[in-house]
C-alpha positions in Angstrom: -127.0 -170.0 -112.4 -124.5 -172.7 -111.4 -125.4 -175.7 -109.4 -122.8 -177.4 -107.2 -122.7 -181.2 -107.6 -121.8 -183.7 -104.9 -120.5 -187.2 -105.4 -123.3 -188.5 -103.3 -126.8 -189.0 -104.7 -128.7 -186.0 -103.5 -131.7 -186.5 -105.8 -133.0 -189.0 -108.3 -135.5 -188.7 -111.1 -137.3 -191.9 -112.1 -135.8 -193.2 -115.4 -137.9 -193.4 -118.5 -137.0 -194.8 -121.9 -137.0 -191.7 -124.1 -133.9 -192.3 -126.2 -131.6 -189.9 -124.3 -129.8 -192.5 -122.2 -126.5 -191.9 -124.0 -126.5 -188.3 -123.0 -126.9 -189.3 -119.4 -124.1 -191.8 -119.6 -121.8 -189.2 -121.1 -122.7 -186.8 -118.3 -121.8 -189.4 -115.7 -118.5 -190.1 -117.5 -117.3 -186.5 -117.4 -117.5 -185.3 -113.8 -115.0 -182.5 -114.4 -117.2 -180.8 -116.9 -118.2 -177.2 -116.1 -121.2 -177.1 -113.7 -122.9 -174.3 -115.6 -122.7 -176.2 -118.8 -124.2 -179.3 -117.1 -127.0 -177.3 -115.8 -127.7 -175.8 -119.2 -127.6 -179.2 -120.8 -130.1 -180.5 -118.2 -132.4 -177.6 -118.8 -132.3 -178.0 -122.5 -132.9 -181.7 -122.1 -135.9 -181.3 -119.8 -137.4 -178.5 -121.9 -137.4 -181.0 -124.9 -139.2 -183.6 -122.7 -141.8 -181.2 -121.1 -141.8 -177.6 -122.2 -144.9 -176.8 -120.2 -143.2 -177.7 -116.9 -139.9 -176.0 -117.8 -140.6 -172.8 -119.7 -137.8 -170.5 -120.7 -136.4 -169.0 -117.5 -137.5 -165.5 -116.4 -135.8 -164.4 -113.2 -138.7 -162.3 -112.1 -141.2 -165.1 -111.8 -139.3 -168.4 -111.5 -137.7 -170.4 -108.8 -135.4 -173.4 -108.6 -137.2 -176.5 -107.5 -136.0 -180.1 -107.0 -138.2 -182.6 -108.8 -138.3 -186.0 -107.1 -141.1 -187.5 -109.0 -143.8 -186.6 -111.4 -146.4 -186.6 -108.7 -144.4 -184.1 -106.6 -145.2 -181.3 -109.0 -148.6 -180.9 -107.5 -147.2 -180.9 -103.9 -144.8 -178.0 -104.4 -145.8 -175.1 -102.1 -142.9 -172.9 -102.9 -141.6 -173.0 -99.4 -138.5 -175.2 -99.7 -137.0 -173.5 -102.7 -133.6 -174.7 -104.0 -133.6 -177.5 -101.4 -132.6 -180.9 -102.8 -134.7 -183.9 -101.6 -133.3 -187.4 -101.4 -135.2 -190.0 -103.4 -134.8 -193.4 -105.0 -138.0 -193.6 -106.9 -138.0 -195.7 -110.1 -140.7 -196.5 -112.5 -139.5 -199.6 -114.3 -136.2 -200.7 -112.8 -134.1 -199.1 -115.5 -131.1 -197.0 -114.9 -132.2 -193.7 -113.2 -131.2 -190.2 -114.1 -129.8 -188.1 -111.1 -129.7 -184.5 -110.2 -132.3 -182.9 -112.6 -133.2 -179.3 -111.6 -136.3 -177.7 -113.0 -137.4 -174.0 -113.2 -141.2 -173.7 -112.5 -143.4 -170.7 -112.1 -144.0 -169.4 -108.5 -147.1 -170.2 -106.6 -148.9 -167.0 -105.7 -148.3 -166.8 -102.0 -149.1 -164.3 -99.2 -146.0 -162.7 -97.7 -147.6 -160.4 -95.2 -151.0 -158.9 -94.1 -151.5 -155.4 -92.8 -155.0 -154.9 -91.2 -154.4 -151.2 -90.7 -155.4 -151.7 -87.0 -153.9 -148.6 -85.5 -156.2 -146.9 -83.0 -155.8 -143.6 -84.8 -156.2 -145.2 -88.3 -159.1 -145.2 -90.7 -160.5 -148.6 -89.7 -160.7 -148.1 -86.0 -161.9 -144.5 -86.2 -164.6 -145.1 -88.8 -165.8 -148.1 -86.8 -165.9 -146.2 -83.5 -163.5 -148.7 -81.9 -160.5 -146.4 -81.4 -161.2 -146.2 -77.7 -160.5 -149.9 -77.1 -157.1 -150.2 -75.4 -156.0 -153.0 -77.7 -153.8 -153.3 -80.8 -156.1 -155.8 -82.5 -158.4 -155.0 -85.4 -161.8 -154.3 -83.8 -164.6 -153.6 -86.3 -168.4 -153.4 -86.4 -170.5 -155.5 -88.6 -172.4 -154.1 -91.7 -169.5 -151.7 -92.5 -166.4 -152.0 -94.7 -162.8 -152.0 -93.6 -159.4 -151.8 -95.4 -156.4 -154.1 -95.5 -153.1 -154.6 -97.4 -151.8 -157.9 -98.6 -148.2 -158.3 -99.8 -147.8 -161.2 -102.3 -144.8 -163.1 -103.6 -145.3 -161.6 -107.0 -147.6 -159.1 -108.8 -151.3 -160.1 -108.8 -152.7 -160.7 -112.3 -156.5 -160.5 -112.1 -156.9 -162.4 -115.4 -155.0 -165.5 -114.3 -154.8 -165.3 -110.5 -157.5 -165.8 -107.9 -157.7 -164.8 -104.3 -160.3 -165.0 -101.5 -160.3 -164.4 -97.7 -161.5 -167.0 -95.1 -162.7 -166.1 -91.6 -163.4 -168.8 -89.0 -164.9 -168.4 -85.5 -165.8 -170.9 -82.8 -164.6 -174.5 -82.2 -166.4 -176.0 -85.2 -166.6 -173.4 -88.0 -169.3 -174.2 -90.5 -170.1 -172.4 -93.8 -173.8 -173.3 -93.4 -173.9 -171.7 -89.9 -172.0 -168.6 -91.0 -169.1 -169.3 -88.7 -166.8 -170.2 -91.6 -167.0 -167.3 -94.0 -165.6 -167.3 -97.6 -165.1 -163.8 -98.9 -164.7 -163.6 -102.7 -163.1 -160.8 -104.7 -165.7 -158.8 -106.7 -165.6 -155.8 -109.0 -167.8 -153.6 -106.8 -169.0 -154.1 -103.2 -172.7 -154.5 -102.4 -174.3 -154.0 -99.0 -175.5 -156.8 -96.7 -173.0 -159.5 -97.8 -169.4 -160.7 -97.3 -167.3 -159.3 -100.2 -163.9 -157.9 -100.9 -162.8 -155.5 -103.7 -159.4 -154.5 -104.9 -158.8 -150.8 -104.2 -155.1 -150.7 -105.2 -153.0 -153.1 -107.1 -149.4 -151.9 -107.1 -146.3 -154.1 -107.6 -146.7 -157.1 -105.2 -149.2 -155.3 -102.9 -153.0 -155.3 -102.9 -155.3 -153.0 -100.9 -158.7 -154.5 -100.3 -161.9 -153.1 -99.1 -163.8 -155.8 -97.2 -167.5 -155.6 -96.4 -169.5 -157.6 -93.8 -173.3 -158.1 -93.5 -175.2 -156.4 -90.6 -176.2 -159.9 -89.4 -172.7 -161.3 -89.1 -171.9 -163.4 -86.1 -169.9 -161.4 -83.5 -166.8 -162.7 -81.9 -163.1 -163.4 -82.7 -162.4 -164.5 -86.3 -159.2 -166.2 -87.5 -158.1 -164.8 -90.9 -156.4 -166.6 -93.7 -155.9 -165.8 -97.4 -156.2 -168.4 -100.1 -154.6 -167.8 -103.6 -154.5 -169.9 -106.7 -152.9 -169.7 -110.1 -152.0 -172.0 -112.9 -149.4 -173.7 -110.7 -151.9 -174.5 -107.9 -153.3 -173.1 -104.7 -151.6 -171.7 -101.6 -153.0 -170.7 -98.2 -151.5 -168.3 -95.8 -150.6 -169.4 -92.3 -152.9 -168.3 -89.5 -151.4 -165.5 -87.4 -153.2 -164.7 -84.1 -152.0 -161.1 -84.4 -154.3 -160.9 -87.5 -157.4 -162.1 -85.7 -160.4 -159.8 -86.3 -162.9 -158.9 -83.6 -166.4 -158.3 -84.9 -169.0 -156.3 -82.8 -172.6 -155.2 -83.1 -173.0 -151.9 -84.9 -175.5 -149.3 -83.6 -174.3 -146.9 -86.3 -175.5 -149.2 -89.1 -179.1 -148.7 -90.1 -179.5 -152.4 -91.0 -178.2 -153.7 -87.7 -181.0 -154.6 -85.3 -179.2 -152.6 -82.6 -179.2 -149.4 -84.7 -179.8 -146.3 -82.7 -180.4 -143.1 -84.7 -179.3 -140.5 -82.1 -175.6 -139.7 -82.0 -175.9 -138.3 -78.5 -177.5 -141.5 -77.3 -174.9 -143.6 -79.0 -172.2 -141.6 -77.3 -173.9 -142.2 -73.9 -175.0 -145.8 -74.3 -172.1 -147.2 -76.2 -169.0 -144.9 -75.8 -169.4 -143.6 -72.3 -167.3 -145.7 -69.9 -168.4 -144.1 -66.7 -172.0 -144.0 -65.3 -174.2 -143.4 -62.4 -176.1 -146.0 -60.4 -179.0 -145.0 -58.1 -180.1 -146.6 -54.8 -181.9 -145.9 -51.6 -185.6 -145.2 -51.4 -188.0 -143.2 -53.6 -187.9 -140.4 -51.1 -184.1 -140.5 -50.5 -182.5 -141.4 -53.8 -178.8 -142.0 -53.5 -176.3 -142.1 -56.3 -172.8 -143.6 -56.9 -170.5 -143.4 -59.8 -169.5 -146.6 -61.6 -166.6 -147.3 -63.9 -167.9 -149.5 -66.7 -164.5 -149.6 -68.4 -165.6 -151.4 -71.5 -162.6 -150.1 -73.4 -160.0 -151.1 -70.8 -157.2 -153.4 -71.9 -158.4 -157.0 -71.7 -162.1 -156.3 -71.2 -163.1 -157.3 -74.7 -161.2 -160.6 -74.4 -163.0 -161.2 -71.0 -166.4 -160.5 -72.6 -165.8 -163.0 -75.4 -164.5 -165.5 -72.9 -167.9 -165.2 -71.1 -169.7 -166.0 -74.3 -167.4 -168.9 -75.0 -167.7 -170.3 -71.5 -171.5 -170.3 -71.8 -171.1 -173.3 -74.1 -173.7 -171.9 -76.5 -173.0 -172.3 -80.3 -171.4 -169.2 -81.9 -173.9 -169.5 -84.7 -176.4 -167.8 -82.4 -174.2 -164.9 -81.6 -175.4 -162.7 -84.4 -178.8 -162.3 -82.7 -178.8 -159.7 -79.9 -181.8 -161.4 -78.2 -179.7 -164.5 -77.8 -176.6 -162.7 -76.7 -178.2 -160.7 -74.0 -179.9 -163.8 -72.6 -176.6 -165.6 -72.6 -174.9 -162.7 -70.8 -177.8 -162.3 -68.3 -177.2 -165.9 -67.3 -173.4 -165.8 -67.3 -173.0 -162.8 -65.1 -174.5 -164.6 -62.1 -173.1 -167.9 -60.9 -175.8 -170.3 -59.5 -176.1 -172.6 -62.5 -173.2 -171.9 -64.8 -170.2 -170.7 -62.7 -170.7 -167.2 -64.1 -168.8 -164.0 -63.3 -170.2 -163.0 -59.9 -171.4 -164.8 -56.9 -174.3 -163.0 -55.1 -174.4 -162.6 -51.4 -177.1 -161.0 -49.3 -176.1 -162.4 -45.9 -174.1 -159.5 -44.6 -171.1 -161.8 -44.2 -168.5 -161.0 -46.9 -165.4 -162.4 -45.1 -164.5 -164.7 -47.9 -164.6 -162.0 -50.6 -165.2 -158.3 -51.2 -168.3 -156.5 -49.9 -170.7 -155.6 -52.7 -170.7 -152.0 -51.6 -166.9 -151.8 -52.0 -167.0 -152.3 -55.7 -166.9 -149.2 -57.9 -166.0 -150.7 -61.2 -166.6 -153.7 -63.5 -163.0 -153.8 -64.7 -161.4 -155.5 -61.7 -164.2 -158.1 -61.5 -164.1 -159.0 -65.2 -160.3 -159.2 -65.3 -160.3 -161.4 -62.2 -162.9 -163.8 -63.7 -160.9 -164.0 -66.9 -157.5 -164.4 -65.4 -158.8 -167.2 -63.0 -160.3 -169.0 -66.0 -163.9 -168.7 -65.0 -163.9 -168.8 -61.2 -166.8 -166.7 -59.9 -165.7 -163.5 -58.1 -167.1 -162.9 -54.6 -169.4 -160.9 -54.0 -172.1 -158.9 -55.7 -175.6 -157.6 -55.3 -178.0 -156.2 -57.8 -176.2 -152.9 -58.7 -172.9 -154.9 -59.2 -174.6 -157.4 -61.5 -176.1 -154.5 -63.4 -172.9 -152.5 -63.7 -171.1 -155.5 -65.1 -174.0 -156.2 -67.5 -173.7 -152.6 -68.9 -170.0 -153.1 -69.4 -170.3 -156.3 -71.3 -173.2 -155.1 -73.5 -171.5 -151.8 -74.4 -168.2 -153.6 -75.0 -169.9 -155.9 -77.5 -171.8 -153.0 -79.2 -175.3 -153.3 -77.8 -176.6 -149.9 -76.4 -177.4 -150.3 -72.8 -178.0 -148.4 -69.5 -178.2 -149.2 -65.8 -181.7 -148.7 -64.4 -183.0 -148.5 -60.8 -186.6 -149.2 -59.8 -187.7 -148.0 -56.4 -190.3 -150.1 -54.5 -189.5 -153.0 -56.8 -191.5 -156.2 -56.4 -190.1 -159.7 -56.4 -193.1 -161.8 -57.5 -192.5 -165.5 -56.6 -195.7 -167.1 -57.9 -196.4 -165.2 -61.2 -199.6 -163.8 -59.6 -198.6 -160.3 -60.8 -199.6 -159.1 -57.3 -197.9 -158.7 -54.0 -199.7 -160.9 -51.6 -199.6 -160.2 -47.8 -201.1 -162.8 -45.6 -202.3 -162.0 -42.1 -203.9 -164.2 -39.4 -207.0 -163.4 -37.5 -205.2 -160.9 -35.3 -203.6 -159.1 -38.3 -200.2 -160.7 -37.6 -198.1 -161.6 -40.5 -198.0 -165.3 -41.6 -194.3 -165.5 -42.5 -194.3 -168.8 -44.3 -196.9 -167.6 -46.8 -195.4 -164.1 -47.4 -192.9 -165.1 -50.0 -193.4 -162.0 -52.2 -191.3 -159.0 -51.3 -190.9 -155.3 -52.1 -187.3 -154.3 -52.5 -186.4 -150.7 -51.5 -184.7 -150.6 -54.9 -183.6 -153.0 -57.5 -181.1 -152.4 -60.3 -181.3 -154.0 -63.7 -180.5 -152.9 -67.3 -182.2 -151.7 -70.4 -180.7 -152.6 -73.8 -181.7 -151.2 -77.2 -182.7 -153.4 -80.2 -185.4 -154.1 -82.7 -187.6 -157.1 -81.9 -188.5 -158.7 -85.2 -189.6 -161.8 -83.2 -192.5 -159.7 -81.6 -195.4 -157.8 -83.0 -194.6 -154.4 -84.5 -194.1 -151.6 -81.9 -192.2 -153.7 -79.4 -188.7 -152.7 -80.4 -186.6 -150.1 -78.7 -185.7 -150.4 -75.0 -185.8 -153.9 -73.5 -185.4 -154.8 -69.8 -182.8 -157.4 -68.9 -181.6 -158.5 -65.5 -178.6 -160.5 -64.3 -179.5 -160.7 -60.6 -180.4 -164.3 -59.9 -184.0 -164.0 -58.6 -186.2 -166.5 -60.6 -185.3 -168.9 -63.4 -186.3 -168.3 -67.0 -186.7 -171.5 -69.0 -184.7 -173.3 -66.3 -181.8 -170.7 -66.1 -181.2 -167.8 -63.9 -181.7 -165.0 -66.4 -184.3 -162.4 -67.3 -185.3 -160.7 -70.5 -185.2 -159.1 -72.9 -188.7 -157.9 -72.1 -190.0 -155.1 -74.3 -190.8 -152.0 -72.3 -193.7 -151.3 -74.7 -195.1 -154.7 -73.8 -194.6 -154.1 -70.1 -196.3 -150.7 -70.3 -199.4 -152.1 -72.0 -199.7 -155.2 -69.8 -198.9 -157.6 -72.7 -197.2 -160.1 -70.4 -197.8 -162.9 -72.9 -194.9 -161.6 -75.0 -191.4 -163.0 -74.5 -189.1 -162.8 -72.7 -190.1 -162.7 -69.0 -192.6 -159.8 -69.3 -194.7 -161.1 -66.4 -191.8 -160.8 -64.0 -190.8 -157.3 -65.1 -194.4 -156.1 -65.1 -194.8 -157.3 -61.5 -191.6 -155.4 -60.5 -193.0 -152.1 -61.7 -196.8 -152.1 -61.6 -198.4 -154.8 -59.4 -201.0 -154.1 -56.7 -200.4 -155.1 -53.1 -203.3 -157.2 -51.7 -203.7 -158.0 -48.0 -205.4 -161.3 -47.1 -206.8 -162.2 -43.7 -207.3 -165.8 -42.6 -210.8 -166.8 -41.7 -211.8 -169.2 -38.9 -212.3 -172.0 -41.4 -208.7 -171.5 -42.8 -209.7 -169.7 -46.0 -208.6 -166.2 -46.8 -210.5 -163.0 -47.6 -209.2 -159.9 -49.2 -209.4 -157.1 -46.8 -207.3 -154.3 -48.4 -205.5 -153.4 -51.6 -202.9 -150.8 -52.5 -202.6 -149.7 -56.1 -199.9 -147.0 -56.2 -197.0 -148.4 -54.1 -194.9 -150.2 -56.7 -192.6 -148.9 -59.4 -191.6 -145.4 -58.5 -188.9 -143.0 -59.7 -187.5 -145.5 -62.2 -184.1 -143.9 -62.8 -181.1 -143.9 -65.1 -178.3 -141.5 -65.9 -179.3 -138.7 -68.2 -177.8 -138.6 -71.7 -174.8 -136.3 -71.8 -174.8 -135.3 -68.1 -174.6 -136.7 -64.6 -178.2 -135.8 -63.8 -180.9 -138.4 -63.0 -183.4 -139.1 -65.7 -186.8 -140.5 -64.6 -188.0 -143.0 -67.1 -191.0 -144.3 -65.2 -193.3 -143.3 -68.0 -191.5 -145.8 -70.3 -192.5 -148.7 -68.0 -196.1 -147.7 -67.0 -198.8 -145.1 -67.6 -199.3 -142.5 -64.9 -200.7 -144.1 -61.8 -204.5 -144.1 -61.5 -205.2 -143.3 -65.1 -207.6 -145.3 -67.2 -204.7 -146.6 -69.4 -202.7 -147.7 -66.4 -205.7 -149.6 -64.9 -206.4 -151.3 -68.2 -202.8 -152.4 -68.4 -203.0 -153.9 -64.9 -206.2 -155.7 -65.6 -204.8 -157.0 -68.9 -201.7 -158.3 -67.2 -203.5 -159.9 -64.2 -205.7 -161.8 -66.6 -202.6 -163.9 -67.4 -201.5 -164.2 -63.7 -201.8 -167.2 -61.5 -204.4 -165.4 -59.3 -206.6 -163.6 -61.9 -209.6 -164.4 -59.7 -208.1 -162.4 -56.8 -207.9 -159.0 -58.6 -208.7 -156.6 -55.9 -212.3 -155.2 -56.1 -213.1 -151.6 -55.3 -214.0 -150.8 -51.7 -215.5 -147.8 -50.0 -213.0 -145.8 -48.0 -213.2 -142.6 -46.1 -209.9 -142.7 -44.1 -206.5 -142.8 -45.8 -203.0 -142.9 -44.4 -199.8 -141.4 -45.7 -196.2 -141.3 -44.6 -193.7 -138.6 -45.6 -190.1 -137.8 -44.8 -188.9 -134.3 -44.1 -186.2 -132.8 -46.2 -183.4 -135.2 -47.2 -184.4 -137.5 -44.4 -182.7 -138.8 -41.3 -178.9 -139.0 -41.2 -176.8 -141.9 -40.1 -175.9 -141.6 -36.4 -178.8 -139.2 -35.6 -182.4 -139.6 -34.5 -184.9 -139.8 -37.3 -188.4 -138.4 -37.7 -191.2 -139.2 -40.2 -194.7 -137.8 -40.4 -197.8 -140.1 -40.4 -200.9 -138.3 -41.7 -204.4 -139.8 -41.3 -207.0 -138.1 -43.4 -210.7 -138.5 -42.8 -212.9 -137.5 -45.8 -216.2 -138.2 -44.0 -218.3 -135.7 -42.0 -218.0 -137.8 -38.9 -215.2 -138.5 -36.4 -213.3 -141.7 -36.9 -211.2 -143.8 -34.4 -208.4 -145.9 -35.7 -206.7 -148.8 -33.8 -203.3 -148.2 -35.2 -200.3 -150.5 -34.9 -196.8 -149.6 -36.0 -193.7 -151.7 -36.4 -190.2 -150.6 -37.5 -187.8 -153.2 -38.9 -184.2 -153.1 -40.2 -184.1 -154.8 -43.6 -182.0 -155.6 -46.5 -182.7 -153.5 -49.6 -184.3 -156.5 -51.2 -187.2 -156.2 -48.8 -186.1 -159.1 -46.5 -186.4 -158.1 -42.8 -183.4 -158.6 -40.5 -184.9 -157.5 -37.1 -187.7 -155.6 -35.6 -186.4 -152.7 -33.6 -189.5 -150.9 -32.5 -193.3 -151.5 -32.1 -196.1 -149.2 -31.0 -199.9 -149.2 -30.8 -202.5 -146.6 -30.1 -206.1 -145.6 -30.6 -206.1 -142.5 -32.7 -209.0 -140.1 -33.0 -209.1 -138.8 -36.6 -210.8 -135.5 -37.3 -210.4 -134.3 -40.9 -206.7 -134.0 -42.0 -205.3 -135.0 -38.7 -201.5 -135.7 -38.3 -199.3 -137.7 -36.1 -195.5 -137.6 -35.6 -193.4 -140.7 -35.5 -189.8 -140.7 -34.3 -186.9 -143.2 -34.2 -183.9 -142.8 -31.9 -180.3 -143.8 -32.9 -180.1 -146.2 -30.0 -183.0 -148.2 -31.5 -181.1 -149.1 -34.7 -177.4 -148.6 -34.1 -176.6 -152.3 -33.6 -178.9 -153.7 -36.3 -178.2 -151.8 -39.5 -177.1 -153.7 -42.6 -176.1 -152.6 -46.1 -177.7 -149.3 -47.3 -179.0 -148.5 -43.8 -182.5 -149.5 -44.9 -185.6 -149.5 -42.6 -189.3 -150.1 -43.0 -192.2 -148.7 -41.1 -195.3 -150.9 -41.3 -198.7 -149.4 -40.3 -201.8 -151.6 -39.8 -205.1 -150.3 -38.5 -208.8 -150.7 -38.4 -211.4 -148.0 -38.3 -213.7 -149.0 -35.5 -216.8 -147.3 -36.8 -216.6 -148.9 -40.4 -214.3 -151.8 -40.0 -212.2 -150.4 -42.8 -208.7 -151.8 -42.8 -205.7 -149.5 -43.2 -202.3 -150.8 -44.3 -199.2 -149.1 -45.3 -195.5 -150.0 -45.6 -193.0 -147.2 -45.9 -189.3 -147.8 -46.7 -186.6 -145.2 -45.9 -182.9 -145.1 -45.3 -180.4 -143.3 -43.1 -178.2 -141.1 -45.2 -174.5 -141.8 -45.1 -171.7 -139.2 -45.5 -169.7 -138.8 -48.7 -166.0 -139.1 -49.2 -164.6 -135.7 -50.1 -161.9 -135.9 -52.8 -159.8 -132.8 -53.6 -157.0 -132.6 -56.1 -153.8 -131.3 -54.5 -151.9 -128.6 -56.3 -149.5 -130.2 -58.8 -146.0 -128.8 -59.5 -147.1 -127.6 -62.9 -150.6 -126.6 -61.8 -152.6 -129.1 -63.8 -153.0 -132.8 -64.4 -150.8 -134.1 -67.2 -150.3 -137.6 -68.7 -147.3 -139.2 -67.1 -146.8 -136.5 -64.5 -147.2 -137.3 -60.9 -150.1 -135.7 -59.0 -151.8 -136.1 -55.7 -155.4 -136.2 -54.3 -156.6 -135.8 -50.7 -159.5 -138.0 -49.5 -161.2 -136.8 -46.4 -164.0 -138.4 -44.3 -165.9 -137.7 -41.1 -167.2 -140.6 -39.1 -170.9 -139.8 -38.3 -171.3 -142.4 -35.6 -170.6 -142.1 -31.9 -168.6 -145.3 -32.1 -165.2 -146.4 -33.5 -165.1 -147.7 -37.1 -162.9 -150.8 -37.0 -160.5 -152.0 -39.8 -161.4 -149.3 -42.3 -160.3 -149.9 -45.9 -160.3 -147.2 -48.6 -160.6 -148.2 -52.3 -159.4 -145.8 -55.0 -159.5 -146.1 -58.8 -160.0 -144.1 -62.0 -160.0 -145.0 -65.6 -156.9 -143.5 -67.2 -155.8 -142.2 -63.8 -154.9 -145.0 -61.5 -155.5 -148.7 -61.3 -157.6 -150.0 -58.4 -155.9 -149.6 -55.1 -156.8 -150.8 -51.6 -155.6 -148.8 -48.6 -155.7 -150.5 -45.2 -156.3 -147.4 -43.0 -157.1 -149.0 -39.7 -159.6 -147.6 -37.0 -161.3 -144.2 -37.2 -162.5 -142.8 -33.9 -166.0 -141.8 -32.8 -167.1 -138.7 -34.8 -163.5 -138.3 -35.9 -162.3 -136.7 -39.2 -159.5 -138.2 -41.2 -157.7 -137.6 -44.5 -155.2 -139.4 -46.6 -153.2 -138.5 -49.7 -152.7 -140.7 -52.8 -150.2 -140.1 -55.5 -150.4 -141.3 -59.1 -149.5 -140.4 -62.7 -152.4 -140.3 -65.2 -152.1 -142.5 -68.2 -154.8 -141.1 -70.5 -155.8 -137.6 -71.5 -159.3 -136.0 -71.3 -162.0 -135.7 -68.7 -161.6 -138.4 -66.1 -163.4 -139.4 -62.8 -161.6 -140.5 -59.7 -163.7 -142.8 -57.5 -163.2 -143.7 -53.9 -165.1 -145.9 -51.4 -164.9 -146.8 -47.8 -165.3 -150.3 -46.4 -165.9 -151.4 -42.9 -168.3 -153.5 -40.9 -170.0 -150.6 -39.0 -170.7 -148.3 -41.9 -171.4 -149.2 -45.5 -172.1 -147.4 -48.8 -169.7 -144.6 -48.3 -168.2 -143.3 -51.5 -167.1 -140.2 -53.4 -166.1 -139.0 -56.9 -164.2 -136.0 -58.3 -163.7 -134.8 -61.9 -160.1 -134.5 -63.2 -159.2 -133.1 -66.6 -155.9 -134.6 -67.8 -153.9 -132.8 -70.5 -151.6 -134.3 -73.1 -147.9 -134.3 -72.2 -146.3 -131.9 -74.6 -142.8 -133.1 -73.7 -143.7 -136.7 -74.6 -145.1 -135.5 -77.9 -141.7 -133.9 -78.7 
């Protein structure tokens, strides 16, 4: 190898007195000498001085490096090869020697990293992350993955060393397991960070890397550190090689392990679900796009964790993670994802009933850097919660409880206060019974609780009451709730009251004290519902939350729980009763725009006639149990022979100007049996059924739905009201079909039928669901869904 010389001083080596000064002087006196010969002379000279630093040249493992000082040998990183460096360093003031070039052994450096992150590749498939619409390496903890590393030269296990480094969070720490050092070992062992060489070929290494089932989840930065006789080298961090770590319900040692494959498919991999609403007698259902695999959703979910300000060292514990997410999905105290609104005025945002998907909400929150999205109510909070938990790898489902209590004073009872005339004392009646409330179940072991309390845990993101100073709820073990063990964490008293509290009626005495006059034991926690595994049917899971009503086990659970409540002394004592009251709805119940009819049945179990002074009141209310307006009152003396019945009716004109979201109403009955002074009390919630949007797939040119091929659907709707619907907006979306669209339709006439056609080209194959909803002030909660099977595009494949 020849080296060009310049008359300028491009490099200097500090002079030392070694007895070779004459050779240097001769070199300076013969500038026309052949360059190759000069280089060889320098090499021979330096090899005599320091043979360890300048071994005999081998073109396969050497490089040309300018030496500017003895100390610089340790600084060489192999990057600026063959690049002369100016220097004027001298050791003792003697004449210096210029332009000395040295051949040193390469540092072992990383040239490239291949994480094998293709969605169809081995890593993503075996880790069940191939559905994420992302090009990053997404893996689950407690399971090994493969990667290739290309080095600057062949790896020699006997002299070279290599390890991986992963860092997550703002302040990575080895002691807190957010800075991970992964050594090379001969053979991998479970439950630890390790890497083993699978293939060592030329300059490439294939590694198998293992992680423990307790690893912190999140986004890790990857670097590779090597060392050899010449010193260490560290690869540069490349964001494209960041690794996303998730919980692993397929790993038996992970606390979120779920042993049923069908349930894993439903509670982790299913990105479309069903959310129930209405009343226990008129259960409605809507389809919800969870979209946990949509592009950008994983980043949004991790952004939520980061924005919480909690240390990443706690993100390996699912109990911590679900409490963080529960708090961050609502906005009151931490500017979380969604702002709740139960006022009926949604002019500054989107009506909660218009949402059909978590995707748009999470993306908007992420893109706006943490500005809460407007607006949501319980089913929207729950839908987002399911999305985030499934995205992070925690099995979860959306759950609806009908006749759900909001207990405000931890009494574990619903207290109704009446004055001397049986009129409600509004300022004392702070507890409420919601027609329905939607929350979530998530699946995990609970090593922090006594044995037997693992499995499904109730969690809730709707901001109702604070937990340890923050608006969050859970995880509360369903086993603990069922048995009344409300002393177990987290928030078991609140969840127990939601599903199994008694309603106690108190009447004010002349002296201002209150006496218990009536109690109801079977009115709370009915038809607790979630989507069935593997189908769109409703699954009733009430038995997971409580024993059958009226059984000895159920009563023991109630008594156990109330012992820890704030009004344990007020547990309702048994009373003698011979008259009962019941309200039933006929068929599917009254429809929106029509008169409604319910049946009130008074039953007399005594042998004598009874007379009841019966008062009825009908109110329009929010589904949370908060009344908006009273629309009808009535009173009568009713003579009650055995099994007597009474009809009750409601006309459309009574409610048409008062309805709010979900068209919810409540019939309240209060009465006293004149002969025995027995008090009767009953509250019955019902709703007016709204019509569905009908979605039909139009005939496509090729007769089927195909990826990339344009298709059309027809959406039809009939206005059930004898009034004009103003400023109607249709919303349409479908995962893998069409991104969320908003169609400003305008007015729809009284009892008129309309239809519109939407065109789109599917982007993903397989069974898909197209969702549509209608938004307007006069009519809410109108939606529809249709199934579309999309085939692969054979032309694209060619």
